[in-house]
C-alpha positions, 0 to 999 in steps of 0.5 A: 883067795881070789877076789870076787869079780864085781860083775859076778856080784852084780849078776848074783844080786840081780842087777844086770839086764843087758851087756853090750860085749861079753868081754866086759866081765874079764875087763872088770876082773882084771883092770880098774875101770872108770865108768859113768852113770847119768843123772837128770838134775830136774829136782833138788833131791834124788828119789827111789828111781835113782836108788839102783844107780847109786847101789851099782855105783857103790858096788863098783867103787868098792871093787876098785873102779872109779865112778863118774857121776854125770849131771845132765846140765846140758841135756836137761835143757832138752829132756830125755824122750825115753819113756816120756810123752811130752817135752820137759821144761828147760832149766836155768844154770842156777837151778841145775847148779843148786840141784847138783849140790843137793845130789852130791850130799845124797850120793856121799852116802853111797860113794867116796869122793876122796881116795885113789878111786874117788868119785867125781861129779861132772856136768855135761853142760860144760861141753854141750852148751857151747858146741859149734853146731856145724862142727858137731853135725859134721863130726858127730851127726855124720856117724849116726843113721837116722833110720837106725835111731828111729827104730829105737824104743825111746823114739818110737813112743814119740813118733805118733804124737810128733818127735821134734828135731830138738829131741832127736838130738838127745841120743847124739848128745848122750853119745857125745858125753860118753866120747868126751868122758872117754877122751878126758877121763879114760871112761870105758863103761856107761851104766844105766837103767834098762830104759837107757839101752838105746842111748847107751848103744849109741855112745858105745857105737860112737866111740868104736866108730872113731877108732877105739875098741874098748867102750862098753855098756851095761844096763841094770834092772829098774826097781819094779814090783812083781807086776812090773810097776815102778816102785817108789810111787806113793799117794804124795808122789815120788819117794824122795831121799830128802827127809824134808820131802819124804820123812824117814817114818814115811820112807820106812813104812813104804818098805815095811809094807811092800808085797811079800813077793817083792821082799827078796828083790828089794833086799838084793838090790837096795841093801848091802846084806850078804846074799846068804842072809837074804836067802835065809830071811826070804826062805819063809812064805808064811807070816815070818816074811814080815821079819824080812820086811822089817829088816828091809825097811830098817836097812834101807832107811839106815842107808839113806837117813842114818841109824838113829832115824832108822831106829826112830822110824822102827819104834814108831812103826812098832808102836802103831802095829805091835803096841810096843815102841814109841809114838814120838816119831810118827808123823805129827801135826799140832793143831790150835783148835781141837774142835775141828771137823773130821773133814778139815782134820783129814785135809790138814794132815794130807789124808785127802786133798778136798772135802769131797774126797775126805767124805768118800774115804769116810763113807767107804769105811777107810778112816778111824780115830783112836781105833774107832771107825768114823762113819759120820762125815759131819763128826766134830773132834773134841777134848774127849778125842785128845785124852792123852794130849793127842789123837791118832787118825788112821787111813786104811790099814797102814797110814797113821797120823798123830794130831797134837793139841 
């Protein structure tokens, strides 16, 4: 039986957005290809925005291709203007090195860093930070048309507010990354989200301009809802892969509560379930779609936090929504004084950043305590609310928190 081409796998699951050259499919089916994906090291944890990149890299490695995970230690000192309206803060080398170590731990859940096609992590700061400006502009800058660069979407968005020469150099640097990886590691393919298309084209074109005909680029879809909004945004900000930043329970609940129409996309892009199973799970458009959401939440949480944490999150969710399972693993805060005002309790557990917003939530009917709706903004908790040693506060229909005395 002929081995399945990873290009077809990525296409079937809905990853592929654009490809620079159609012959890439044949190349991936015939040879082992080194490919790279870039990561911006501006935080000490990856988040849901990186999830697709990790999944694509994993599919590619499982098919025998070699992942090069490029950390933008040099380009992070500029900041990619793609989709941004402001310049970013520059980072120190120490910050970047720390973040790289954190990334590798999270990437290890998707990639193998040992074996024949072991993934490697490289830092573009190693070659970008000590570049000779005159040589770089002569050898690389001379191959880029400013007119063509300014027509790229990533620069158009900044033109009205003012685009600095500093930022204009980003495309040159990312393109140079591809050339360096091509020369040092035989890397022939750059992968990235569809917002990176202009930069990827720059690198593919640069390699071909210096005399090579085997450079390729592929962009994959970003993880968005049916309305086109980016997934992974919560009231607390980004949905992080680090359990200290986003608890496994919060992580599970996010996927448990996605819209019905987004379930198939999520299962296809960020789980490894076979497509036949996904088709079966998503064949219902009635309440049975909730079962598919549970599977999605469990599989994704297991992938990031392990099976034990996924089971705990599932039990806590079942306890809250279905009256079965354990409450032990839901978000919990211990309080020293049970005689706390409802407003202070809400602020303590993060339901609201201020008393004013807490009052608004109550007056809008959005807060319940032990399944009783709170209507009095001056309500004071007491021992009566902690009959079993804890009280459950709920915001809206889906956000729960346990207060323990």
